[in-house]
C-alpha positions in Angstrom: 34.2 17.1 -9.3 33.4 13.4 -9.9 31.4 13.2 -6.6 29.5 16.4 -7.5 28.5 14.8 -10.9 27.5 11.6 -9.2 25.4 13.5 -6.7 23.6 15.6 -9.4 23.0 12.4 -11.4 21.7 10.7 -8.2 19.0 13.4 -7.8 18.1 13.5 -11.4 17.6 9.7 -11.5 15.8 9.8 -8.1 13.4 12.3 -9.6 12.7 10.3 -12.7 12.4 7.0 -10.8 10.0 8.6 -8.4 7.8 10.2 -11.1 7.7 7.0 -13.2 7.0 4.8 -10.1 4.1 7.1 -9.3 2.8 6.7 -12.8 3.0 2.9 -12.5 1.3 3.1 -9.1 -1.6 5.0 -10.8 -1.7 2.4 -13.6 -2.0 -0.5 -11.2 -4.5 1.3 -9.0 -6.6 2.0 -12.0 -6.3 -1.6 -13.2 -7.3 -2.9 -9.8 -10.3 -0.6 -9.5 -11.6 -0.5 -13.1 -9.9 -2.2 -16.0 -9.0 -5.5 -14.4 -12.5 -5.8 -13.0 -13.9 -5.1 -16.4 -11.7 -7.9 -17.9 -12.8 -10.2 -15.1 -16.5 -9.3 -15.8 -16.1 -10.5 -19.4 -15.0 -13.9 -18.1 -17.4 -14.2 -15.2 -20.4 -13.2 -17.3 -19.4 -15.8 -20.0 -18.7 -13.0 -22.5 -15.1 -14.1 -23.4 -16.1 -14.1 -27.0 -17.2 -10.5 -26.8 -13.8 -9.6 -25.3 -12.1 -11.4 -28.2 -14.2 -9.4 -30.7 -13.6 -6.0 -29.1 -10.5 -5.6 -27.1 -8.4 -8.0 -29.2 -9.2 -5.9 -32.3 -8.4 -2.7 -30.3 -5.1 -4.1 -29.2 -4.0 -4.9 -32.7 -5.1 -1.6 -34.3 -4.4 0.8 -31.6 -1.1 -0.7 -30.2 -1.9 0.4 -26.6 0.9 -1.8 -25.3 3.6 0.5 -26.7 2.4 3.5 -24.8 1.4 1.5 -21.7 4.8 -0.3 -21.4 6.9 2.8 -22.1 6.8 4.1 -18.4 7.5 0.5 -17.3 10.7 0.2 -19.3 11.7 3.8 -18.4 11.1 3.2 -14.7 13.2 0.0 -14.8 16.1 1.8 -16.6 15.9 4.8 -14.3 15.6 2.7 -11.2 18.6 0.6 -12.1 20.8 3.7 -12.8 19.6 5.3 -9.5 20.3 2.2 -7.6 23.8 2.0 -9.0 24.4 5.7 -8.1 23.1 5.0 -4.6 25.7 2.3 -4.1 28.5 4.4 -5.6 27.6 7.2 -3.2 26.9 4.8 -0.3 23.6 6.4 0.5 19.9 5.2 0.5 21.0 1.7 -0.6 18.1 -0.2 1.1 15.5 2.1 -0.4 17.3 1.8 -3.8 17.0 -2.0 -3.7 13.4 -2.0 -2.5 11.9 1.0 -4.2 14.3 1.9 -7.0 14.1 -1.6 -8.3 10.3 -2.0 -7.7 9.7 -2.6 -11.4 12.2 -5.5 -11.2 10.3 -7.0 -8.3 6.9 -6.5 -9.9 8.2 -7.9 -13.2 9.5 -11.1 -11.5 6.1 -11.7 -9.8 4.4 -11.0 -13.1 6.5 -13.6 -14.9 6.9 -16.2 -12.1 3.1 -16.3 -11.6 2.6 -16.8 -15.3 0.2 -13.9 -15.3 2.0 -12.7 -18.4 1.1 -15.8 -20.4 -2.5 -15.9 -19.1 -3.0 -12.2 -19.7 -1.6 -12.4 -23.2 -3.8 -15.3 -24.0 -7.0 -13.7 -22.6 -6.4 -10.3 -24.1 -5.3 -11.6 -27.5 -8.3 -13.9 -27.8 -6.5 -17.2 -27.7 -7.3 -18.3 -24.2 -9.0 -21.6 -23.5 -11.4 -22.0 -20.6 -8.7 -23.2 -18.1 -6.4 -20.3 -19.0 -9.3 -17.8 -18.7 -10.2 -19.2 -15.3 -6.6 -19.0 -14.1 -6.4 -15.4 -15.3 -9.6 -14.7 -13.5 -8.2 -16.1 -10.2 -5.0 -14.1 -10.2 -5.6 -11.0 -12.2 -7.0 -8.7 -9.5 -5.0 -10.1 -6.5 -1.7 -9.7 -8.3 -2.5 -6.2 -9.7 -3.6 -5.1 -6.2 -0.2 -6.4 -5.0 1.6 -4.5 -7.7 -0.3 -1.3 -6.8 0.7 -1.7 -3.1 4.4 -2.4 -4.1 4.5 0.7 -6.3 2.6 2.9 -3.8 4.9 1.8 -1.0 7.9 2.4 -3.3 6.8 6.0 -4.1 6.5 6.6 -0.3 10.0 5.3 0.3 11.4 7.3 -2.6 9.8 10.5 -1.3 11.4 9.7 2.1 14.9 10.1 0.5 14.9 13.9 0.2 13.0 14.4 3.4 15.6 12.4 5.3 18.5 14.2 3.5 16.9 17.6 4.4 16.5 16.6 8.1 20.1 15.4 8.2 21.3 18.7 6.7 19.2 20.6 9.3 20.6 18.5 12.1 17.1 17.6 13.3 17.5 13.9 12.7 19.6 11.8 15.1 
């Protein structure tokens, strides 16, 4: 009975982790293609003051961070639970560490690179010229890296039920 409950929970959290990781992948791809380039354009075209006058006001009045960060926190929570279940059931542990915890890995890169501080300063309107240039130099490369991590994670997560299906069919060695 306990193993049955763990297995059902495993698949529920696999599903939520996969969906949320896919959403985060879309966010990062979108940021890499459009939004991040738009922010960079403000800096490159010497329009940082215009960014301060527009996006900074939007951030304060619209609170987009709450909605934007919700899938991030939910993906982290779901991924941690799914990873724990994978270890308890002794299955898909490598994929759980790599893909189930993708939000953890991306978060560490985000904070260790200080992109979080540069991004906050630029998007809140408090960045000096050096911080804006630092943000400009790492914004797109890191967001492209995040998109690749999340996209690869979704692929690994989708591999889990395929492999389980093939094992059940006896078609996998």
